[in-house]
C-alpha positions in Angstrom: -148.0 68.7 -70.4 -144.9 67.0 -69.2 -147.0 64.7 -67.0 -149.4 63.9 -69.8 -146.6 63.2 -72.3 -144.9 60.9 -69.8 -148.1 59.0 -69.3 -148.7 58.7 -73.0 -145.2 57.4 -73.5 -145.7 54.8 -70.8 -148.9 53.7 -72.4 -147.3 53.4 -75.8 -144.4 51.4 -74.4 -146.7 49.0 -72.6 -148.7 48.6 -75.8 -145.5 47.9 -77.8 -144.4 45.4 -75.1 -147.7 43.6 -75.2 -147.6 43.4 -79.0 -144.0 42.1 -78.9 -145.0 39.5 -76.3 -148.0 38.6 -78.3 -145.9 38.2 -81.5 -143.4 36.2 -79.5 -146.0 33.8 -78.3 -147.4 33.6 -81.8 -144.0 32.8 -83.1 -143.4 30.1 -80.5 -146.8 28.6 -81.4 -145.8 28.7 -85.0 -142.4 27.1 -84.3 -144.1 24.5 -82.2 -146.6 23.7 -85.0 -143.8 23.7 -87.5 -141.8 21.3 -85.3 -144.8 19.1 -84.8 -145.4 19.2 -88.5 -141.8 18.3 -89.2 -141.8 15.5 -86.7 -145.1 14.2 -88.1 -143.7 14.4 -91.6 -140.6 12.5 -90.5 -142.8 9.8 -88.9 -144.8 9.5 -92.1 -141.8 9.3 -94.3 -140.1 6.7 -92.0 -143.4 4.8 -91.7 -143.9 4.8 -95.4 -140.3 3.6 -95.9 -140.7 0.8 -93.5 -144.0 -0.2 -94.9 -142.7 -0.1 -98.5 -139.6 -2.0 -97.4 -141.8 -4.7 -95.8 -143.9 -4.8 -99.0 -140.7 -5.1 -101.0 -139.4 -7.9 -98.7 -142.7 -9.7 -99.1 -142.6 -9.3 -102.8 -139.0 -10.4 -103.0 -139.8 -13.5 -100.9 -142.8 -14.3 -103.0 -140.8 -13.8 -106.2 -138.0 -16.0 -104.8 -140.5 -18.6 -103.8 -142.1 -18.5 -107.2 -138.8 -18.8 -109.0 -137.8 -21.8 -106.8 -141.2 -23.4 -107.5 -140.8 -22.8 -111.2 -137.3 -24.2 -111.1 -138.5 -27.3 -109.2 -141.4 -27.9 -111.5 -139.1 -27.3 -114.5 -136.7 -30.0 -113.2 -139.6 -32.4 -112.8 -140.9 -31.7 -116.3 -137.4 -32.2 -117.6 -137.1 -35.5 -115.8 -140.5 -36.6 -117.1 -139.5 -35.7 -120.7 -136.2 -37.5 -120.4 -137.9 -40.6 -118.9 -140.2 -40.8 -121.9 -137.3 -40.3 -124.4 -135.3 -43.0 -122.6 -138.3 -45.4 -122.8 -138.5 -44.8 -126.6 -134.7 -45.2 -126.9 -134.7 -48.5 -124.9 -137.6 -49.8 -127.1 -135.7 -48.8 -130.2 -132.5 -50.6 -129.0 -134.5 -53.7 -128.3 -136.0 -53.6 -131.8 -132.5 -53.1 -133.3 -131.2 -56.1 -131.4 -134.1 -58.2 -132.6 -133.6 -57.1 -136.2 -129.8 -57.7 -136.0 -130.4 -61.2 -134.6 -133.1 -61.9 -137.2 -130.8 -60.9 -140.1 -128.0 -63.0 -138.8 -130.2 -66.1 -138.4 -131.6 -66.2 -141.9 -129.5 -69.3 -142.5 -131.8 -71.2 -140.1 -134.8 -70.3 -142.3 -132.9 -71.8 -145.3 -132.3 -75.0 -143.3 -136.0 -75.2 -142.3 -136.9 -74.9 -146.0 -134.5 -77.7 -146.8 -136.1 -79.9 -144.2 -139.5 -79.3 -145.7 -138.1 -80.7 -149.0 -136.3 -83.6 -147.4 -135.4 -84.8 -143.9 -134.0 -83.2 -140.8 -130.3 -84.1 -140.4 -128.8 -85.0 -137.1 -127.1 -81.6 -137.2 -130.5 -79.9 -137.6 -131.8 -81.9 -134.6 -128.8 -80.9 -132.5 -129.2 -77.2 -133.5 -133.0 -77.2 -132.7 -132.4 -78.7 -129.2 -129.5 -76.3 -128.6 -131.8 -73.4 -129.5 -134.5 -74.7 -127.2 -132.0 -75.0 -124.3 -130.8 -71.4 -125.0 -134.4 -70.1 -125.0 -135.1 -71.6 -121.5 -132.0 -69.9 -120.0 -132.8 -66.4 -121.3 -131.9 -66.2 -125.0 -134.5 -64.9 -127.4 -135.9 -66.9 -130.3 -136.5 -65.3 -133.6 -138.7 -66.4 -136.6 -135.9 -68.1 -138.4 -134.8 -70.2 -135.4 -138.4 -71.0 -134.6 -138.9 -72.2 -138.2 -136.0 -74.6 -137.8 -137.2 -75.9 -134.5 -140.7 -76.4 -135.8 -139.5 -78.1 -139.0 -137.4 -80.6 -136.9 -140.3 -81.2 -134.6 -142.7 -81.8 -137.5 -140.2 -84.1 -139.3 -138.8 -86.1 -136.4 -141.7 -86.1 -133.9 -144.9 -85.9 -136.0 -144.1 -87.4 -139.4 -141.7 -90.0 -138.2 -141.2 -91.1 -134.6 -137.4 -91.0 -134.8 -136.7 -88.6 -131.9 -136.8 -89.6 -128.2 -140.0 -88.7 -126.3 -138.1 -86.3 -124.0 -136.7 -84.4 -126.9 -140.1 -84.2 -128.6 -141.8 -83.0 -125.5 -139.0 -80.5 -124.9 -139.3 -79.0 -128.4 -143.1 -78.9 -128.0 -142.8 -77.1 -124.7 -140.5 -74.4 -126.0 -142.5 -73.8 -129.2 -145.8 -73.6 -127.2 -144.2 -71.2 -124.8 -142.8 -69.1 -127.6 -146.2 -69.0 -129.4 -147.9 -67.6 -126.2 -145.2 -65.0 -125.5 -147.4 -62.0 -126.6 -149.9 -62.9 -123.8 -147.4 -61.9 -121.1 -145.3 -59.2 -122.7 -145.4 -56.0 -120.5 -147.2 -53.3 -122.3 -149.1 -55.6 -124.7 -152.8 -55.4 -125.1 -153.1 -58.5 -122.9 -151.1 -57.0 -120.0 -154.2 -56.4 -117.8 -155.4 -60.0 -118.5 -151.9 -61.3 -117.7 -151.9 -59.8 -114.3 -155.2 -61.5 -113.4 -154.2 -65.0 -114.5 -152.0 -67.8 -113.2 -149.4 -69.5 -115.2 -151.3 -71.5 -118.0 -151.5 -75.1 -116.9 -150.8 -76.5 -120.4 -147.6 -74.6 -120.8 -146.5 -75.6 -117.3 -147.4 -79.2 -117.9 -145.4 -79.4 -121.1 -142.2 -78.7 -119.1 -143.2 -81.0 -116.3 -143.8 -83.8 -118.8 -140.2 -83.5 -119.9 -139.0 -83.9 -116.3 -141.3 -86.9 -115.7 -140.2 -88.8 -118.8 -136.5 -88.2 -118.1 -137.0 -89.2 -114.4 -138.6 -92.5 -115.5 -135.6 -93.2 -117.8 -133.0 -92.1 -115.3 -132.0 -89.3 -117.7 -131.0 -85.7 -116.9 -130.1 -84.2 -120.3 -133.0 -81.9 -120.6 -134.4 -81.8 -117.0 -132.2 -78.7 -116.0 -133.5 -76.8 -119.0 -137.1 -77.9 -118.4 -136.8 -76.5 -114.9 -135.2 -73.4 -116.3 -138.1 -73.0 -118.7 -140.5 -73.4 -115.8 -138.7 -70.7 -113.8 -138.9 -68.3 -116.7 -142.5 -69.2 -117.3 -143.6 -68.7 -113.7 -141.7 -65.4 -113.5 -143.3 -64.1 -116.7 -146.8 -64.6 -115.3 -146.0 -63.2 -111.8 -147.5 -59.9 -110.9 -144.6 -57.5 -111.1 -146.1 -55.2 -108.5 -146.5 -58.0 -106.0 -143.4 -60.2 -106.7 -142.6 -60.5 -103.1 -146.0 -62.0 -102.3 -146.8 -63.6 -105.6 -147.2 -67.4 -105.7 -145.8 -67.7 -109.2 -142.6 -65.8 -108.0 -142.1 -68.4 -105.3 -142.5 -71.2 -107.9 -140.0 -69.4 -110.1 -137.5 -69.5 -107.1 -138.1 -73.2 -106.6 -137.8 -74.2 -110.3 -134.8 -71.9 -110.8 -133.1 -73.4 -107.7 -133.7 -77.0 -109.0 -132.2 -76.0 -112.4 -129.1 -74.5 -110.7 -128.7 -77.7 -108.6 -128.9 -79.7 -111.8 -126.0 -77.5 -113.1 -127.9 -75.8 -115.9 -125.7 -74.0 -118.4 -127.3 -70.6 -118.6 -128.0 -67.4 -116.7 -131.8 -67.3 -116.8 -132.6 -69.3 -113.7 -130.2 -67.3 -111.6 -131.9 -64.1 -112.6 -135.4 -65.3 -112.0 -134.6 -66.8 -108.6 -132.4 -63.9 -107.6 -135.0 -61.3 -108.5 -137.9 -63.0 -106.7 -135.7 -63.7 -103.6 -134.9 -60.0 -103.5 -138.5 -59.0 -103.8 -139.2 -61.4 -100.8 -136.7 -59.6 -98.7 -134.2 -62.5 -98.7 -131.3 -60.2 -99.6 -128.4 -62.4 -98.6 -129.8 -65.4 -100.6 -130.5 -63.2 -103.5 -127.0 -61.7 -103.4 -125.5 -65.1 -103.5 -127.7 -66.1 -106.4 -126.6 -63.1 -108.4 -123.0 -63.8 -107.5 -123.4 -67.3 -109.0 -124.8 -65.6 -112.2 -121.9 -63.3 -112.3 -119.4 -66.1 -111.9 -121.2 -68.1 -114.7 -121.0 -65.1 -117.1 -117.4 -64.3 -116.3 -116.3 -67.9 -116.8 -118.1 -68.0 -120.1 -116.7 -64.7 -121.4 -113.3 -66.2 -121.8 -114.6 -69.2 -123.7 -114.1 -68.6 -127.5 -117.1 -70.8 -128.2 -119.5 -68.7 -126.1 -121.7 -66.6 -128.2 -122.8 -63.7 -126.0 -124.7 -62.1 -128.9 -127.4 -64.8 -128.5 -128.4 -62.9 -125.3 -129.5 -59.3 -125.0 -126.7 -57.3 -123.4 -129.3 -56.1 -120.9 -129.3 -59.6 -119.3 -125.7 -59.2 -118.4 -126.4 -55.8 -117.1 -129.0 -57.3 -114.8 -126.4 -59.6 -113.4 -124.1 -56.9 -112.2 -126.9 -54.5 -111.3 -128.7 -57.2 -109.2 -125.5 -58.2 -107.4 -124.7 -54.6 -106.6 -128.2 -53.6 -105.3 -128.7 -56.8 -103.3 -125.2 -56.3 -101.7 -126.4 -52.8 -100.6 -129.7 -54.3 -99.3 -127.8 -56.9 -97.2 -125.8 -54.1 -95.4 -128.8 -51.8 -95.1 -130.8 -54.6 -93.5 -128.1 -55.3 -91.0 -127.6 -51.6 -90.3 -131.3 -51.3 -89.4 -130.7 -53.9 -86.7 -128.0 -51.7 -85.2 -125.0 -53.6 -86.6 -122.0 -51.4 -87.4 -120.1 -51.7 -90.6 -117.5 -54.5 -90.2 -114.8 -55.5 -92.7 -117.1 -58.0 -94.4 -119.8 -55.4 -95.0 -117.3 -52.8 -96.2 -115.9 -55.3 -98.6 -119.5 -56.1 -99.7 -120.1 -52.4 -100.4 -116.9 -52.1 -102.3 -117.9 -55.0 -104.5 -121.4 -53.5 -104.9 -120.0 -50.2 -106.1 -117.6 -51.8 -108.7 -120.4 -54.1 -110.0 -122.9 -51.2 -110.3 -120.3 -49.2 -112.4 -119.8 -52.3 -114.6 -123.6 -52.5 -115.1 -123.6 -48.8 -116.0 -120.9 -49.3 -118.5 -122.9 -52.1 -120.1 -125.9 -49.8 -120.3 -123.9 -47.1 -122.0 -122.2 -49.6 -124.4 -125.7 -50.9 -125.3 -126.6 -47.4 -126.5 -128.7 -46.2 -123.5 -126.6 -43.0 -123.1 -126.0 -41.0 -120.0 -129.5 -41.3 -118.7 -129.4 -45.1 -118.9 -126.1 -44.9 -117.1 -127.3 -42.9 -114.2 -130.4 -45.1 -113.8 -127.8 -47.6 -112.4 -125.2 -45.3 -110.8 -127.8 -43.5 -108.7 -127.8 -46.6 -106.5 -124.2 -46.0 -105.6 -125.4 -43.1 -103.5 -126.9 -45.6 -101.0 -123.4 -46.9 -100.4 -122.2 -43.5 -99.3 -125.2 -43.2 -97.0 -124.3 -46.5 -95.3 -120.6 -45.4 -95.1 -121.8 -41.9 -93.8 -119.5 -40.4 -96.4 -121.6 -37.2 -96.8 -119.2 -35.2 -99.0 -118.9 -38.0 -101.5 -122.7 -38.5 -101.4 -123.2 -34.8 -102.1 -120.7 -34.9 -105.0 -122.1 -38.1 -106.5 -125.8 -36.9 -106.3 -124.8 -33.6 -108.0 -123.2 -35.5 -110.9 -126.4 -37.6 -111.3 -128.7 -34.6 -111.0 -126.8 -32.9 -113.9 -128.1 -35.6 -116.2 -131.6 -36.1 -115.0 -133.5 -35.5 -111.7 -134.3 -38.8 -110.0 -136.3 -39.3 -106.8 -133.9 -41.7 -105.2 -130.9 -39.5 -106.0 -132.6 -36.5 -104.5 -133.6 -38.4 -101.4 -129.9 -39.2 -100.9 -128.9 -35.6 -101.6 -131.5 -34.3 -99.1 -130.1 -36.7 -96.5 -126.4 -35.9 -97.1 -127.1 -32.1 -97.1 -129.1 -32.5 -93.9 -126.4 -34.4 -92.1 -123.7 -31.9 -93.2 -126.0 -29.1 -91.9 -126.4 -30.8 -88.6 -122.6 -31.3 -88.2 -121.8 -27.7 -89.1 -124.5 -26.4 -86.8 -123.4 -28.2 -83.7 -119.7 -27.7 -84.4 -119.0 -31.5 -84.7 -117.5 -30.9 -88.2 -113.8 -29.8 -87.7 -113.5 -28.5 -91.2 -115.7 -27.6 -94.2 -117.7 -30.7 -95.3 -118.5 -31.4 -98.9 -117.1 -28.0 -99.9 -119.6 -26.3 -97.6 -118.2 -23.9 -95.0 -121.5 -22.8 -93.4 -124.7 -24.5 -92.3 -126.7 -22.1 -94.4 -125.2 -23.4 -97.6 -126.0 -27.0 -96.6 -129.5 -26.0 -95.6 -130.0 -24.3 -99.0 -129.0 -27.6 -100.8 -131.3 -29.6 -98.6 -134.2 -27.2 -99.2 -133.6 -27.2 -103.0 -133.7 -31.0 -103.0 -136.8 -31.0 -100.8 -138.7 -28.6 -103.2 -138.0 -30.8 -106.2 -139.1 -33.9 -104.3 -142.3 -32.2 -103.4 -143.0 -31.6 -107.1 -142.5 -35.2 -108.0 -145.4 -37.7 -108.3 -145.2 -40.3 -105.6 -145.1 -43.1 -108.2 -141.5 -42.1 -109.0 -140.3 -43.2 -105.6 -141.1 -46.9 -105.8 -141.2 -46.7 -102.0 -141.0 -50.4 -101.3 -137.8 -50.8 -103.3 -136.3 -47.6 -101.9 -136.7 -48.6 -98.3 -134.8 -51.9 -99.0 -131.7 -49.8 -99.8 -131.9 -47.2 -97.1 -131.2 -47.9 -93.4 -133.9 -46.9 -91.0 -131.8 -44.4 -89.1 -132.0 -40.7 -88.3 -135.5 -40.4 -89.7 -134.5 -41.6 -93.2 -137.6 -43.8 -93.6 -139.8 -40.9 -92.3 -138.4 -38.8 -95.1 -139.4 -41.4 -97.7 -142.8 -41.8 -96.1 -143.3 -38.0 -96.3 -142.7 -38.0 -100.0 -143.3 -41.5 -101.4 -146.8 -42.1 -100.2 -150.0 -41.5 -102.2 -151.8 -38.4 -100.9 -148.7 -37.0 -99.2 -148.1 -34.4 -102.0 -151.4 -32.6 -101.6 -150.9 -32.5 -97.8 -147.5 -31.0 -98.1 -148.4 -28.4 -100.7 
């Protein structure tokens, strides 16, 4: 009994022990499974977090890119709208100037009517010839002045031969030129025809006849103005898109130069010759010609008898603008040949800057507003590029960009920010440059400018003109080529 009980107890203990071990193994397996499940869950959670974070980062980057693209395109749209508004404003100002001049010249119509009822006085003749001379040097005619000139011509040259042949030929040349003005006005219905035609021979010959008659009589009273009229005529019929290679533009230079040599009293020949010389790449000669125009105007301004209202204020703006931009072009051309800035070129840049601001003031005084002003002052940025004054270039371009986004201004801004980025990155900048204390900030400005440039149509760049003002250094011309070339936009997008 005792032996049997002991055996039973041993069997029961072994069974219990086996059950305990079995449950222990089962618990270990369960814990292992739970641990594996926990680890798997953790991996899944972490993986999902990382994936979602990557997705969020991609969405954030895409959103940021879209916002920047929208901002760039909005800037271009704003610029396009402001350009159109400015064109309308400029046309309105021109009409206002013409109406003001016409209202002030009604007395000439009365004098013309009096001539029709009687005879032209010597005073009428003198006035008609004076108006003709003014026309050839840049002043605009109006219907009342034209009536007086035509009445004098009909009375003294057609009805009675009491005026000298040179005077009659001169009045006829001016009146014929004026009658055909609509054939060559930019934007007129005949603009396409104008670009395909040379200077009309009859209009040209009218002025040449004046010169021939005076040469035969050893006279020079009207020759300078006939030459000035020729210069104006050739320039009007030159192809504006090909001025540097256009034959009429070269003839305008030659006629304008002869008028200047004959001491013509007027600004027109200087402007025609100066503009064509600039287009031909003869920057120094062009700058000297605009300097002569500026000197002429500033001498006349102090003369109480000088009536500057007979000229559009835009003509005087062109004097200062032309002198400023050609001064920049002279220095840029020399910089491309590796010449460093010397005192003469620094002085030339200082004069260019002051003259450009004078031109901008004239634009604003004329009523062209802030947009008209920055159309001129954006050129000042090229001076800072040549002087490598990157902080000032960055500040100046920011001020211009507040008014209207312009391609040239953004090219300068892109260059300045890129140069500051390079100096901050390589440690060559000893202190914050342009208010920027890190390369990342400079890079952000450069990228913002680049994005807007990418959204602009290449026609806005006027690449040929832009390259004249920008030295071919540090890849600047490559930057212009990348943006200002037909077809470059689609490739970059």
